[in-house]
C-alpha positions in Angstrom: 0.0 0.0 0.0 1.3 3.5 -0.9 0.7 6.3 1.5 1.1 10.0 0.7 2.0 12.0 3.8 1.6 15.8 3.7 3.0 18.5 6.1 0.8 21.5 5.1 2.3 25.0 4.7 1.6 28.0 2.5 5.3 28.7 1.8 6.6 25.1 1.9 4.4 22.0 1.9 6.4 18.9 2.7 5.4 15.4 1.3 6.6 11.9 1.6 5.4 8.7 -0.2 5.9 5.5 1.8 5.2 1.9 0.8 3.7 0.3 3.9 5.0 -3.1 4.8 7.5 -5.0 6.8 9.7 -3.1 6.5 8.1 0.1 5.2 10.1 1.9 2.4 10.5 5.5 1.3 9.5 6.0 -2.3 9.9 9.7 -2.7 9.9 12.9 -0.6 10.2 16.6 -1.3 8.5 19.9 -1.0 6.0 22.0 -2.9 7.2 25.6 -2.7 5.0 28.7 -3.4 6.2 32.2 -4.0 5.7 34.6 -1.1 5.1 37.5 -3.4 2.0 35.9 -4.9 -1.6 36.3 -3.6 -2.8 33.6 -1.2 -5.4 32.3 -3.7 -2.6 31.6 -6.2 -0.4 30.0 -3.6 -3.3 27.7 -2.6 -3.9 26.8 -6.2 -0.2 25.9 -6.6 -0.4 23.6 -3.5 -3.5 21.9 -4.7 -1.9 21.4 -8.2 1.2 20.0 -6.6 -0.7 17.5 -4.5 -2.8 16.4 -7.5 0.4 15.8 -9.5 1.7 13.6 -6.6 -1.5 11.7 -6.6 -1.4 11.1 -10.3 2.2 10.1 -10.2 2.0 7.7 -7.3 -1.7 6.6 -7.1 -1.6 6.3 -3.3 -4.3 4.3 -1.5 -4.2 6.6 1.5 -3.2 10.1 2.4 -2.0 11.2 5.8 -2.2 14.9 6.6 -0.7 16.6 9.6 -3.4 18.3 11.6 -3.3 22.0 12.3 -1.2 23.2 15.2 -2.4 26.3 17.0 0.1 29.1 16.5 0.3 32.1 18.7 -0.6 34.2 15.7 -4.2 33.5 14.8 -3.6 34.6 11.2 -0.9 32.0 10.8 -3.3 29.3 12.0 -6.1 30.5 9.6 -3.8 30.5 6.6 -2.5 27.1 7.5 -6.1 25.9 7.6 -6.6 27.2 4.1 -3.6 25.1 2.9 -4.9 22.0 4.7 -8.3 22.6 3.0 -7.0 22.5 -0.5 -4.8 19.5 0.3 -7.8 17.6 1.8 -9.9 18.6 -1.2 -7.3 17.3 -3.7 -7.3 13.9 -1.8 -11.1 13.8 -1.6 -11.5 14.5 -5.3 -9.2 11.6 -6.1 -11.2 9.3 -3.8 -8.3 8.6 -1.5 -8.8 7.4 2.1 -7.7 10.4 4.2 -6.2 10.3 7.7 -5.4 13.3 9.9 -2.9 13.2 12.7 -2.0 15.8 15.3 1.7 16.7 15.4 2.0 15.2 18.9 0.4 11.9 17.6 2.9 11.7 14.8 5.8 12.3 17.2 4.4 9.6 19.6 4.0 7.1 16.7 7.5 7.7 15.4 9.6 8.3 18.6 7.3 7.1 21.4 6.6 10.5 23.0 4.5 13.4 21.8 7.1 15.8 23.1 9.9 14.6 20.8 12.1 17.1 19.0 12.3 17.5 15.2 15.8 16.0 15.4 14.5 12.9 17.3 11.7 12.4 14.7 14.1 12.7 11.8 16.6 10.3 13.4 13.8 7.7 13.9 12.5 8.1 10.4 15.9 7.3 9.1 16.2 4.3 11.4 12.7 2.9 10.7 13.0 3.3 6.9 16.6 2.2 6.9 17.9 5.3 5.3 21.5 6.4 5.2 20.5 10.0 5.6 17.6 12.0 7.1 15.1 13.2 4.4 15.7 16.9 3.6 14.5 19.5 4.0 12.8 19.3 7.3 9.3 19.8 5.8 9.8 16.8 3.6 10.8 14.7 6.7 7.6 15.9 8.3 5.6 14.6 5.3 7.4 11.3 5.6 6.6 11.1 9.3 2.9 11.6 8.6 3.0 8.8 6.0 4.9 6.5 8.2 2.5 7.2 11.1 -0.4 6.1 8.8 1.5 3.0 7.7 2.0 2.0 11.4 -1.5 2.8 12.6 -3.7 1.9 9.7 -3.8 -1.9 10.2 -4.9 -1.5 13.8 -7.5 1.2 12.9 -9.0 -1.1 10.2 -9.1 -4.1 12.5 -10.9 -2.1 15.2 -13.3 -0.8 12.6 -14.1 -4.3 11.3 -14.5 -5.6 14.9 -17.1 -2.9 15.6 -19.2 -4.0 12.7 
């Protein structure tokens, strides 16, 4: 199963594509960059187009999106919400199963504690995926972490859902 992980941002949106399994494997990671001098609507369009291109290229069965964190600046939180919205829309339009994870849940899944540092998360991503180097830039590593969290949690979530039926 291929999982597309997304770390939303209006300037830089990180992504990672992970093949779930034993062991899981990194297929691709990178970032979608937008130009700061462009209007927000154009930046959101660019993010949506970038995500659609990834979906077409990889045909993932699931998408994991990092949930919004609450910044001190309300405007930052609102703008991040816009970016998440176009990302979720792109996934929904493609008919992909979408999972959302809070940053602390991703850290807990990858490192074992919700208060892990970025460096600890990056170190564990490299270990879990048997990589020689940490995915770069940090936004791409965050996208990989979201995908890896989904790869680790999805089997249990599906089993619990089936048991409830």
